[in-house]
RODREN-916012 format. One record per atom (N, C-alpha, C): residue number from 1; residue in three letters; atom name; x, y, z. Coordinates in Angstrom, 3 decimals. Example, Ala and Ser with C-alpha at 12.3 -4.5 7.8 and 13.67 -1.06 7.14 Angstrom:
<rs>
> 1 / ALA / N / 13.190 / -5.690 / 7.800
> 1 / ALA / CA / 12.300 / -4.500 / 7.800
> 1 / ALA / C / 13.200 / -3.300 / 7.800
> 2 / SER / N / 12.850 / -2.250 / 7.080
> 2 / SER / CA / 13.670 / -1.060 / 7.140
> 2 / SER / C / 12.900 / 0.030 / 7.870
</rs>
This chain:
<rs>
> 1 / UNK / N / -13.153 / 13.089 / 5.705
> 1 / UNK / CA / -13.983 / 14.187 / 5.273
> 1 / UNK / C / -13.611 / 14.540 / 3.840
> 2 / UNK / N / -14.624 / 14.770 / 3.021
> 2 / UNK / CA / -14.402 / 15.103 / 1.619
> 2 / UNK / C / -13.869 / 16.522 / 1.503
> 3 / UNK / N / -12.955 / 16.714 / 0.584
> 3 / UNK / CA / -12.397 / 18.044 / 0.360
> 3 / UNK / C / -13.184 / 18.682 / -0.776
> 4 / UNK / N / -13.647 / 19.902 / -0.526
> 4 / UNK / CA / -14.454 / 20.632 / -1.494
> 4 / UNK / C / -13.760 / 21.960 / -1.758
> 5 / UNK / N / -13.711 / 22.338 / -3.021
> 5 / UNK / CA / -13.104 / 23.605 / -3.394
> 5 / UNK / C / -13.935 / 24.761 / -2.836
> 6 / UNK / N / -13.265 / 25.772 / -2.303
> 6 / UNK / CA / -13.968 / 26.911 / -1.695
> 6 / UNK / C / -14.771 / 27.671 / -2.736
> 7 / UNK / N / -14.276 / 27.702 / -3.975
> 7 / UNK / CA / -15.023 / 28.384 / -5.046
> 7 / UNK / C / -16.371 / 27.696 / -5.287
> 8 / UNK / N / -16.400 / 26.365 / -5.165
> 8 / UNK / CA / -17.655 / 25.620 / -5.334
> 8 / UNK / C / -18.626 / 25.963 / -4.206
> 9 / UNK / N / -18.133 / 26.059 / -2.999
> 9 / UNK / CA / -18.983 / 26.425 / -1.862
> 9 / UNK / C / -19.535 / 27.838 / -2.062
> 10 / UNK / N / -18.679 / 28.722 / -2.509
> 10 / UNK / CA / -19.090 / 30.111 / -2.760
> 10 / UNK / C / -20.205 / 30.161 / -3.809
> 11 / UNK / N / -20.044 / 29.366 / -4.872
> 11 / UNK / CA / -21.031 / 29.320 / -5.951
> 11 / UNK / C / -22.371 / 28.791 / -5.438
> 12 / UNK / N / -22.340 / 27.720 / -4.628
> 12 / UNK / CA / -23.570 / 27.125 / -4.100
> 12 / UNK / C / -24.276 / 28.096 / -3.152
> 13 / UNK / N / -23.496 / 28.770 / -2.315
> 13 / UNK / CA / -24.109 / 29.752 / -1.414
> 13 / UNK / C / -24.780 / 30.873 / -2.206
> 14 / UNK / N / -24.140 / 31.315 / -3.262
> 14 / UNK / CA / -24.685 / 32.394 / -4.085
> 14 / UNK / C / -25.968 / 31.947 / -4.792
> 15 / UNK / N / -25.969 / 30.701 / -5.323
> 15 / UNK / CA / -27.147 / 30.172 / -6.034
> 15 / UNK / C / -28.337 / 29.995 / -5.104
> 16 / UNK / N / -28.093 / 29.725 / -3.840
> 16 / UNK / CA / -29.180 / 29.506 / -2.895
> 16 / UNK / C / -29.630 / 30.792 / -2.202
> 17 / UNK / N / -29.123 / 31.919 / -2.630
> 17 / UNK / CA / -29.590 / 33.203 / -2.143
> 17 / UNK / C / -29.150 / 33.547 / -0.735
> 18 / UNK / N / -28.010 / 33.032 / -0.300
> 18 / UNK / CA / -27.504 / 33.355 / 1.034
> 18 / UNK / C / -26.944 / 34.774 / 0.984
> 19 / UNK / N / -27.214 / 35.527 / 2.050
> 19 / UNK / CA / -26.743 / 36.911 / 2.151
> 19 / UNK / C / -25.225 / 36.966 / 1.938
> 20 / UNK / N / -24.761 / 38.019 / 1.256
> 20 / UNK / CA / -23.352 / 38.152 / 0.899
> 20 / UNK / C / -22.473 / 38.189 / 2.153
> 21 / UNK / N / -22.929 / 38.946 / 3.172
> 21 / UNK / CA / -22.136 / 39.034 / 4.410
> 21 / UNK / C / -22.055 / 37.683 / 5.110
> 22 / UNK / N / -23.186 / 36.986 / 5.160
> 22 / UNK / CA / -23.212 / 35.666 / 5.783
> 22 / UNK / C / -22.324 / 34.688 / 5.001
> 23 / UNK / N / -22.387 / 34.745 / 3.680
> 23 / UNK / CA / -21.564 / 33.872 / 2.840
> 23 / UNK / C / -20.077 / 34.151 / 3.081
> 24 / UNK / N / -19.719 / 35.427 / 3.191
> 24 / UNK / CA / -18.320 / 35.782 / 3.439
> 24 / UNK / C / -17.861 / 35.248 / 4.798
> 25 / UNK / N / -18.729 / 35.345 / 5.802
> 25 / UNK / CA / -18.401 / 34.832 / 7.133
> 25 / UNK / C / -18.197 / 33.322 / 7.096
> 26 / UNK / N / -19.099 / 32.627 / 6.395
> 26 / UNK / CA / -18.996 / 31.165 / 6.278
> 26 / UNK / C / -17.700 / 30.774 / 5.569
> 27 / UNK / N / -17.390 / 31.454 / 4.465
> 27 / UNK / CA / -16.171 / 31.133 / 3.719
> 27 / UNK / C / -14.917 / 31.402 / 4.549
> 28 / UNK / N / -14.922 / 32.475 / 5.336
> 28 / UNK / CA / -13.776 / 32.754 / 6.204
> 28 / UNK / C / -13.605 / 31.671 / 7.266
> 29 / UNK / N / -14.730 / 31.184 / 7.823
> 29 / UNK / CA / -14.660 / 30.111 / 8.811
> 29 / UNK / C / -14.100 / 28.834 / 8.183
> 30 / UNK / N / -14.512 / 28.564 / 6.938
> 30 / UNK / CA / -14.007 / 27.376 / 6.242
> 30 / UNK / C / -12.507 / 27.506 / 6.006
> 31 / UNK / N / -12.056 / 28.688 / 5.579
> 31 / UNK / CA / -10.622 / 28.909 / 5.345
> 31 / UNK / C / -9.821 / 28.743 / 6.637
> 32 / UNK / N / -10.328 / 29.297 / 7.738
> 32 / UNK / CA / -9.632 / 29.180 / 9.026
> 32 / UNK / C / -9.543 / 27.721 / 9.475
> 33 / UNK / N / -10.651 / 26.988 / 9.310
> 33 / UNK / CA / -10.659 / 25.580 / 9.713
> 33 / UNK / C / -9.682 / 24.765 / 8.872
> 34 / UNK / N / -9.590 / 25.076 / 7.577
> 34 / UNK / CA / -8.682 / 24.316 / 6.723
> 34 / UNK / C / -7.221 / 24.626 / 7.046
> 35 / UNK / N / -6.908 / 25.876 / 7.416
> 35 / UNK / CA / -5.524 / 26.197 / 7.788
> 35 / UNK / C / -5.172 / 25.575 / 9.137
> 36 / UNK / N / -6.126 / 25.518 / 10.077
> 36 / UNK / CA / -5.875 / 24.863 / 11.359
> 36 / UNK / C / -5.611 / 23.386 / 11.161
> 37 / UNK / N / -6.364 / 22.765 / 10.233
> 37 / UNK / CA / -6.176 / 21.346 / 9.946
> 37 / UNK / C / -4.788 / 21.111 / 9.370
> 38 / UNK / N / -4.332 / 22.009 / 8.517
> 38 / UNK / CA / -3.006 / 21.875 / 7.927
> 38 / UNK / C / -1.922 / 22.030 / 8.987
> 39 / UNK / N / -2.139 / 22.896 / 9.968
> 39 / UNK / CA / -1.160 / 23.110 / 11.029
> 39 / UNK / C / -1.097 / 21.892 / 11.946
> 40 / UNK / N / -2.221 / 21.222 / 12.197
> 40 / UNK / CA / -2.270 / 20.081 / 13.114
> 40 / UNK / C / -1.423 / 18.920 / 12.636
> 41 / UNK / N / -1.319 / 18.736 / 11.314
> 41 / UNK / CA / -0.515 / 17.636 / 10.791
> 41 / UNK / C / 0.952 / 17.963 / 11.002
> 42 / UNK / N / 1.635 / 17.075 / 11.701
> 42 / UNK / CA / 3.051 / 17.311 / 11.916
> 42 / UNK / C / 3.845 / 16.482 / 10.920
> 43 / UNK / N / 5.009 / 16.963 / 10.600
> 43 / UNK / CA / 5.857 / 16.279 / 9.632
> 43 / UNK / C / 6.392 / 14.995 / 10.254
> 44 / UNK / N / 6.538 / 13.953 / 9.439
> 44 / UNK / CA / 7.102 / 12.720 / 9.983
> 44 / UNK / C / 8.548 / 12.937 / 10.416
> 45 / UNK / N / 8.935 / 12.227 / 11.442
> 45 / UNK / CA / 10.289 / 12.365 / 11.972
> 45 / UNK / C / 11.298 / 11.855 / 10.953
> 46 / UNK / N / 12.428 / 12.538 / 10.863
> 46 / UNK / CA / 13.485 / 12.092 / 9.959
> 46 / UNK / C / 14.172 / 10.877 / 10.564
> 47 / UNK / N / 14.541 / 9.958 / 9.684
> 47 / UNK / CA / 15.160 / 8.714 / 10.130
> 47 / UNK / C / 16.477 / 8.501 / 9.408
> 48 / UNK / N / 17.324 / 7.673 / 10.002
> 48 / UNK / CA / 18.581 / 7.301 / 9.368
> 48 / UNK / C / 18.644 / 5.786 / 9.245
> 49 / UNK / N / 19.332 / 5.314 / 8.206
> 49 / UNK / CA / 19.481 / 3.883 / 7.971
> 49 / UNK / C / 20.807 / 3.403 / 8.560
> 50 / UNK / N / 20.795 / 2.185 / 9.065
> 50 / UNK / CA / 21.997 / 1.540 / 9.588
> 50 / UNK / C / 22.057 / 0.121 / 9.057
> 51 / UNK / N / 23.250 / -0.417 / 8.968
> 51 / UNK / CA / 23.424 / -1.829 / 8.639
> 51 / UNK / C / 24.063 / -2.476 / 9.857
> 52 / UNK / N / 23.361 / -3.425 / 10.446
> 52 / UNK / CA / 23.888 / -4.165 / 11.593
> 52 / UNK / C / 24.473 / -5.475 / 11.071
> 53 / UNK / N / 25.744 / -5.704 / 11.329
> 53 / UNK / CA / 26.439 / -6.877 / 10.800
> 53 / UNK / C / 26.496 / -7.959 / 11.868
> 54 / UNK / N / 26.191 / -9.183 / 11.440
> 54 / UNK / CA / 26.243 / -10.328 / 12.344
> 54 / UNK / C / 27.697 / -10.713 / 12.582
> 55 / UNK / N / 28.094 / -10.743 / 13.858
> 55 / UNK / CA / 29.463 / -11.118 / 14.208
> 55 / UNK / C / 29.429 / -12.412 / 15.008
> 56 / UNK / N / 29.819 / -13.519 / 14.390
> 56 / UNK / CA / 29.846 / -14.793 / 15.127
> 56 / UNK / C / 30.877 / -14.752 / 16.254
> 57 / UNK / N / 30.818 / -15.757 / 17.128
> 57 / UNK / CA / 31.708 / -15.823 / 18.294
> 57 / UNK / C / 33.182 / -15.807 / 17.899
> 58 / UNK / N / 33.519 / -16.447 / 16.775
> 58 / UNK / CA / 34.929 / -16.550 / 16.391
> 58 / UNK / C / 35.450 / -15.330 / 15.631
> 59 / UNK / N / 34.675 / -14.274 / 15.531
> 59 / UNK / CA / 35.128 / -13.047 / 14.863
> 59 / UNK / C / 34.439 / -12.851 / 13.517
> 60 / UNK / N / 34.795 / -11.775 / 12.834
> 60 / UNK / CA / 34.164 / -11.465 / 11.557
> 60 / UNK / C / 34.659 / -12.381 / 10.445
> 61 / UNK / N / 33.748 / -13.061 / 9.759
> 61 / UNK / CA / 34.160 / -13.906 / 8.638
> 61 / UNK / C / 34.288 / -13.076 / 7.361
> 62 / UNK / N / 34.750 / -13.721 / 6.283
> 62 / UNK / CA / 34.842 / -13.024 / 4.989
> 62 / UNK / C / 33.455 / -12.801 / 4.399
> 63 / UNK / N / 32.556 / -13.768 / 4.612
> 63 / UNK / CA / 31.198 / -13.676 / 4.070
> 63 / UNK / C / 30.295 / -13.030 / 5.130
> 64 / UNK / N / 30.084 / -11.725 / 5.050
> 64 / UNK / CA / 29.322 / -10.992 / 6.047
> 64 / UNK / C / 27.832 / -10.976 / 5.719
> 65 / UNK / N / 27.006 / -11.034 / 6.751
> 65 / UNK / CA / 25.569 / -10.847 / 6.594
> 65 / UNK / C / 25.111 / -9.850 / 7.645
> 66 / UNK / N / 24.013 / -9.190 / 7.353
> 66 / UNK / CA / 23.500 / -8.208 / 8.287
> 66 / UNK / C / 22.079 / -7.828 / 7.982
> 67 / UNK / N / 21.564 / -6.842 / 8.708
> 67 / UNK / CA / 20.190 / -6.375 / 8.566
> 67 / UNK / C / 20.202 / -4.861 / 8.441
> 68 / UNK / N / 19.324 / -4.354 / 7.622
> 68 / UNK / CA / 19.175 / -2.913 / 7.476
> 68 / UNK / C / 18.071 / -2.482 / 8.434
> 69 / UNK / N / 18.387 / -1.520 / 9.288
> 69 / UNK / CA / 17.406 / -0.996 / 10.238
> 69 / UNK / C / 17.350 / 0.512 / 10.088
> 70 / UNK / N / 16.269 / 1.058 / 10.586
> 70 / UNK / CA / 16.083 / 2.502 / 10.538
> 70 / UNK / C / 15.790 / 2.983 / 11.953
> 71 / UNK / N / 16.413 / 4.106 / 12.332
> 71 / UNK / CA / 16.165 / 4.718 / 13.631
> 71 / UNK / C / 15.926 / 6.204 / 13.419
> 72 / UNK / N / 15.439 / 6.877 / 14.446
> 72 / UNK / CA / 15.248 / 8.313 / 14.343
> 72 / UNK / C / 16.605 / 8.995 / 14.183
> 73 / UNK / N / 16.605 / 10.105 / 13.474
> 73 / UNK / CA / 17.850 / 10.799 / 13.161
> 73 / UNK / C / 18.614 / 11.220 / 14.419
> 74 / UNK / N / 17.902 / 11.535 / 15.493
> 74 / UNK / CA / 18.537 / 12.003 / 16.722
> 74 / UNK / C / 19.015 / 10.875 / 17.631
> 75 / UNK / N / 18.573 / 9.640 / 17.380
> 75 / UNK / CA / 18.944 / 8.518 / 18.249
> 75 / UNK / C / 20.403 / 8.119 / 18.037
> 76 / UNK / N / 20.982 / 7.535 / 19.074
> 76 / UNK / CA / 22.373 / 7.088 / 19.026
> 76 / UNK / C / 22.435 / 5.713 / 18.354
> 77 / UNK / N / 23.168 / 5.589 / 17.249
> 77 / UNK / CA / 23.246 / 4.302 / 16.547
> 77 / UNK / C / 23.855 / 3.185 / 17.388
> 78 / UNK / N / 24.685 / 3.543 / 18.373
> 78 / UNK / CA / 25.322 / 2.519 / 19.205
> 78 / UNK / C / 24.334 / 1.827 / 20.122
> 79 / UNK / N / 23.147 / 2.397 / 20.302
> 79 / UNK / CA / 22.153 / 1.813 / 21.210
> 79 / UNK / C / 21.152 / 0.899 / 20.506
> 80 / UNK / N / 21.245 / 0.789 / 19.189
> 80 / UNK / CA / 20.255 / 0.020 / 18.435
> 80 / UNK / C / 20.260 / -1.446 / 18.847
> 81 / UNK / N / 21.440 / -2.045 / 18.929
> 81 / UNK / CA / 21.529 / -3.463 / 19.296
> 81 / UNK / C / 20.946 / -3.692 / 20.691
> 82 / UNK / N / 21.198 / -2.760 / 21.605
> 82 / UNK / CA / 20.657 / -2.880 / 22.955
> 82 / UNK / C / 19.130 / -2.788 / 22.945
> 83 / UNK / N / 18.591 / -1.893 / 22.122
> 83 / UNK / CA / 17.132 / -1.753 / 22.033
> 83 / UNK / C / 16.496 / -3.024 / 21.485
> 84 / UNK / N / 17.123 / -3.621 / 20.472
> 84 / UNK / CA / 16.582 / -4.857 / 19.894
> 84 / UNK / C / 16.684 / -5.990 / 20.912
> 85 / UNK / N / 17.798 / -6.066 / 21.635
> 85 / UNK / CA / 17.960 / -7.108 / 22.655
> 85 / UNK / C / 16.935 / -6.934 / 23.784
> 86 / UNK / N / 16.692 / -5.688 / 24.192
> 86 / UNK / CA / 15.702 / -5.435 / 25.248
> 86 / UNK / C / 14.302 / -5.810 / 24.771
> 87 / UNK / N / 13.999 / -5.505 / 23.509
> 87 / UNK / CA / 12.695 / -5.875 / 22.953
> 87 / UNK / C / 12.551 / -7.387 / 22.905
> 88 / UNK / N / 13.622 / -8.090 / 22.526
> 88 / UNK / CA / 13.589 / -9.556 / 22.490
> 88 / UNK / C / 13.372 / -10.120 / 23.891
> 89 / UNK / N / 14.015 / -9.527 / 24.880
> 89 / UNK / CA / 13.842 / -9.977 / 26.267
> 89 / UNK / C / 12.394 / -9.773 / 26.723
> 90 / UNK / N / 11.827 / -8.610 / 26.401
> 90 / UNK / CA / 10.422 / -8.350 / 26.742
> 90 / UNK / C / 9.503 / -9.339 / 26.046
> 91 / UNK / N / 9.801 / -9.622 / 24.767
> 91 / UNK / CA / 8.989 / -10.566 / 23.996
> 91 / UNK / C / 9.058 / -11.966 / 24.614
> 92 / UNK / N / 10.246 / -12.381 / 25.069
> 92 / UNK / CA / 10.406 / -13.718 / 25.654
> 92 / UNK / C / 9.635 / -13.873 / 26.959
> 93 / UNK / N / 9.260 / -12.767 / 27.595
> 93 / UNK / CA / 8.475 / -12.822 / 28.825
> 93 / UNK / C / 6.973 / -12.890 / 28.559
> 94 / UNK / N / 6.558 / -12.831 / 27.305
> 94 / UNK / CA / 5.137 / -12.946 / 26.955
> 94 / UNK / C / 4.804 / -14.425 / 26.736
> 95 / UNK / N / 3.515 / -14.787 / 26.735
> 95 / UNK / CA / 3.155 / -16.192 / 26.485
> 95 / UNK / C / 3.661 / -16.712 / 25.139
> 96 / UNK / N / 3.567 / -15.896 / 24.092
> 96 / UNK / CA / 4.058 / -16.335 / 22.786
> 96 / UNK / C / 5.573 / -16.485 / 22.809
> 97 / UNK / N / 6.251 / -15.584 / 23.498
> 97 / UNK / CA / 7.703 / -15.661 / 23.605
> 97 / UNK / C / 8.165 / -16.872 / 24.396
> 98 / UNK / N / 7.358 / -17.301 / 25.351
> 98 / UNK / CA / 7.709 / -18.502 / 26.106
> 98 / UNK / C / 7.557 / -19.749 / 25.248
> 99 / UNK / N / 6.569 / -19.741 / 24.337
> 99 / UNK / CA / 6.386 / -20.880 / 23.426
> 99 / UNK / C / 7.485 / -20.927 / 22.372
> 100 / UNK / N / 7.790 / -19.757 / 21.775
> 100 / UNK / CA / 8.798 / -19.665 / 20.717
> 100 / UNK / C / 9.767 / -18.537 / 21.092
> 101 / UNK / N / 10.754 / -18.838 / 21.947
> 101 / UNK / CA / 11.645 / -17.769 / 22.401
> 101 / UNK / C / 12.600 / -17.298 / 21.297
> 102 / UNK / N / 12.976 / -16.044 / 21.391
> 102 / UNK / CA / 13.971 / -15.451 / 20.498
> 102 / UNK / C / 15.321 / -15.661 / 21.165
> 103 / UNK / N / 16.238 / -16.389 / 20.488
> 103 / UNK / CA / 17.499 / -16.755 / 21.118
> 103 / UNK / C / 18.716 / -16.067 / 20.512
> 104 / UNK / N / 18.570 / -15.462 / 19.344
> 104 / UNK / CA / 19.718 / -14.805 / 18.726
> 104 / UNK / C / 19.288 / -13.473 / 18.122
> 105 / UNK / N / 20.290 / -12.690 / 17.749
> 105 / UNK / CA / 20.004 / -11.394 / 17.141
> 105 / UNK / C / 19.279 / -11.574 / 15.807
> 106 / UNK / N / 19.691 / -12.606 / 15.054
> 106 / UNK / CA / 19.034 / -12.895 / 13.780
> 106 / UNK / C / 17.570 / -13.257 / 13.979
> 107 / UNK / N / 17.294 / -14.061 / 15.004
> 107 / UNK / CA / 15.904 / -14.402 / 15.327
> 107 / UNK / C / 15.105 / -13.142 / 15.671
> 108 / UNK / N / 15.746 / -12.250 / 16.414
> 108 / UNK / CA / 15.062 / -11.019 / 16.814
> 108 / UNK / C / 14.683 / -10.191 / 15.595
> 109 / UNK / N / 15.614 / -10.033 / 14.659
> 109 / UNK / CA / 15.319 / -9.234 / 13.454
> 109 / UNK / C / 14.262 / -9.896 / 12.581
> 110 / UNK / N / 14.246 / -11.234 / 12.563
> 110 / UNK / CA / 13.323 / -11.946 / 11.690
> 110 / UNK / C / 11.942 / -12.141 / 12.290
> 111 / UNK / N / 11.854 / -12.329 / 13.602
> 111 / UNK / CA / 10.567 / -12.755 / 14.138
> 111 / UNK / C / 9.891 / -11.820 / 15.135
> 112 / UNK / N / 10.575 / -10.790 / 15.593
> 112 / UNK / CA / 9.902 / -9.864 / 16.508
> 112 / UNK / C / 8.838 / -9.068 / 15.764
> 113 / UNK / N / 7.672 / -8.895 / 16.370
> 113 / UNK / CA / 6.635 / -8.093 / 15.715
> 113 / UNK / C / 7.095 / -6.640 / 15.551
> 114 / UNK / N / 6.875 / -6.064 / 14.368
> 114 / UNK / CA / 7.293 / -4.674 / 14.139
> 114 / UNK / C / 6.710 / -3.689 / 15.153
> 115 / UNK / N / 5.533 / -3.999 / 15.670
> 115 / UNK / CA / 4.891 / -3.120 / 16.652
> 115 / UNK / C / 5.760 / -2.957 / 17.896
> 116 / UNK / N / 6.371 / -4.052 / 18.361
> 116 / UNK / CA / 7.219 / -3.990 / 19.551
> 116 / UNK / C / 8.482 / -3.168 / 19.290
> 117 / UNK / N / 9.067 / -3.345 / 18.110
> 117 / UNK / CA / 10.273 / -2.593 / 17.776
> 117 / UNK / C / 9.968 / -1.117 / 17.574
> 118 / UNK / N / 8.787 / -0.833 / 17.020
> 118 / UNK / CA / 8.410 / 0.560 / 16.767
> 118 / UNK / C / 8.290 / 1.329 / 18.077
> 119 / UNK / N / 7.875 / 0.652 / 19.145
> 119 / UNK / CA / 7.780 / 1.297 / 20.456
> 119 / UNK / C / 9.144 / 1.809 / 20.922
> 120 / UNK / N / 10.220 / 1.157 / 20.469
> 120 / UNK / CA / 11.588 / 1.571 / 20.821
> 120 / UNK / C / 12.208 / 2.426 / 19.712
> 121 / UNK / N / 11.401 / 2.857 / 18.743
> 121 / UNK / CA / 11.849 / 3.673 / 17.605
> 121 / UNK / C / 12.904 / 2.964 / 16.757
> 122 / UNK / N / 12.669 / 1.669 / 16.487
> 122 / UNK / CA / 13.535 / 0.886 / 15.619
> 122 / UNK / C / 12.645 / 0.220 / 14.569
> 123 / UNK / N / 13.037 / 0.340 / 13.316
> 123 / UNK / CA / 12.298 / -0.287 / 12.221
> 123 / UNK / C / 13.264 / -1.184 / 11.463
> 124 / UNK / N / 12.997 / -2.504 / 11.465
> 124 / UNK / CA / 13.842 / -3.445 / 10.728
> 124 / UNK / C / 13.334 / -3.472 / 9.289
> 125 / UNK / N / 14.191 / -3.080 / 8.355
> 125 / UNK / CA / 13.794 / -2.986 / 6.949
> 125 / UNK / C / 13.991 / -4.296 / 6.200
> 126 / UNK / N / 14.939 / -5.106 / 6.610
> 126 / UNK / CA / 15.160 / -6.401 / 5.954
> 126 / UNK / C / 15.006 / -7.487 / 7.004
> 127 / UNK / N / 13.935 / -8.241 / 6.915
> 127 / UNK / CA / 13.684 / -9.312 / 7.877
> 127 / UNK / C / 14.700 / -10.448 / 7.689
> 128 / UNK / N / 15.031 / -10.746 / 6.450
> 128 / UNK / CA / 16.021 / -11.777 / 6.150
> 128 / UNK / C / 17.397 / -11.118 / 6.115
> 129 / UNK / N / 18.446 / -11.821 / 6.562
> 129 / UNK / CA / 19.782 / -11.223 / 6.503
> 129 / UNK / C / 20.216 / -11.019 / 5.049
> 130 / UNK / N / 20.926 / -9.936 / 4.820
> 130 / UNK / CA / 21.434 / -9.652 / 3.475
> 130 / UNK / C / 22.944 / -9.809 / 3.479
> 131 / UNK / N / 23.495 / -10.219 / 2.337
> 131 / UNK / CA / 24.940 / -10.380 / 2.223
> 131 / UNK / C / 25.581 / -9.016 / 2.048
> 132 / UNK / N / 26.743 / -8.862 / 2.626
> 132 / UNK / CA / 27.448 / -7.593 / 2.582
> 132 / UNK / C / 28.813 / -7.820 / 1.938
> 133 / UNK / N / 29.119 / -6.980 / 0.947
> 133 / UNK / CA / 30.382 / -7.081 / 0.239
> 133 / UNK / C / 31.133 / -5.762 / 0.330
> 134 / UNK / N / 32.434 / -5.864 / 0.505
> 134 / UNK / CA / 33.280 / -4.670 / 0.504
> 134 / UNK / C / 33.613 / -4.329 / -0.944
> 135 / UNK / N / 33.512 / -3.065 / -1.285
> 135 / UNK / CA / 33.845 / -2.607 / -2.638
> 135 / UNK / C / 34.803 / -1.432 / -2.528
> 136 / UNK / N / 35.581 / -1.245 / -3.582
> 136 / UNK / CA / 36.479 / -0.097 / -3.615
> 136 / UNK / C / 35.654 / 1.139 / -3.940
> 137 / UNK / N / 35.968 / 2.222 / -3.304
> 137 / UNK / CA / 35.227 / 3.455 / -3.520
> 137 / UNK / C / 35.579 / 4.083 / -4.865
> 138 / UNK / N / 36.756 / 3.830 / -5.372
> 138 / UNK / CA / 37.195 / 4.426 / -6.631
> 138 / UNK / C / 36.591 / 3.677 / -7.806
> 139 / UNK / N / 36.113 / 4.418 / -8.781
> 139 / UNK / CA / 35.555 / 3.803 / -9.989
> 139 / UNK / C / 36.584 / 3.751 / -11.104
> 140 / UNK / N / 37.766 / 4.217 / -10.866
> 140 / UNK / CA / 38.788 / 4.250 / -11.904
> 140 / UNK / C / 38.785 / 5.597 / -12.589
> 141 / UNK / N / 39.847 / 5.876 / -13.282
> 141 / UNK / CA / 39.969 / 7.171 / -13.931
> 141 / UNK / C / 39.517 / 7.060 / -15.372
> 142 / UNK / N / 38.681 / 7.968 / -15.789
> 142 / UNK / CA / 38.220 / 7.986 / -17.185
> 142 / UNK / C / 39.051 / 8.975 / -17.974
> 143 / UNK / N / 39.257 / 8.648 / -19.219
> 143 / UNK / CA / 39.972 / 9.584 / -20.068
> 143 / UNK / C / 38.973 / 10.538 / -20.707
> 144 / UNK / N / 39.376 / 11.754 / -20.841
> 144 / UNK / CA / 38.521 / 12.737 / -21.488
> 144 / UNK / C / 38.494 / 12.459 / -22.983
> 145 / UNK / N / 37.425 / 12.779 / -23.638
> 145 / UNK / CA / 37.305 / 12.570 / -25.086
> 145 / UNK / C / 38.331 / 13.398 / -25.831
> 146 / UNK / N / 38.871 / 12.838 / -26.857
> 146 / UNK / CA / 39.825 / 13.564 / -27.677
> 146 / UNK / C / 41.261 / 13.339 / -27.250
> 147 / UNK / N / 41.479 / 12.575 / -26.174
> 147 / UNK / CA / 42.860 / 12.307 / -25.752
> 147 / UNK / C / 43.384 / 11.090 / -26.432
</rs>
C-alpha cells in the first residue's frame, strides 16, 4: 500500500469540498489505522553469534576451522550442535537426503537448506569453513606523547 502524507489527504479533501466535520473524521480514522499498523509490526528477535569449531576424532589440531552461526539470544548455545545434527537426520530421511546424505557436521553446515535450519532457529552465516587463529588480547603498551 502506498504511503500518503496526511497533510496531502487533508488538502485534497478540502479542495473537493468535503464537509469539515467529515474530513476530520476521515483523517482521524486514517491516523488510527496508521498507528495500529505500526503496532502490528513486531521487532525482530535479537540473535547472538557463535563460532562452532570442527574437532576431528584425534583431538583439536593447531589449524582450527569452524562455522559462524546465529541463534536467538535466549537459546542455549550448547544445544546448537544437537539442533544441526537433528536437522541433518531429518534431511537424510527425505528423498533428496537419501540421494545425497549429509554425513558430517561440515556437510550439514554447507549443504542443508537454510529453510530447514531456520525452523530450529539456527542460521549458518558461513557455509564454507573459516580458519580460526588464536591472538593475544593485549595490543601492547603505548607511550604517551612527550615521554
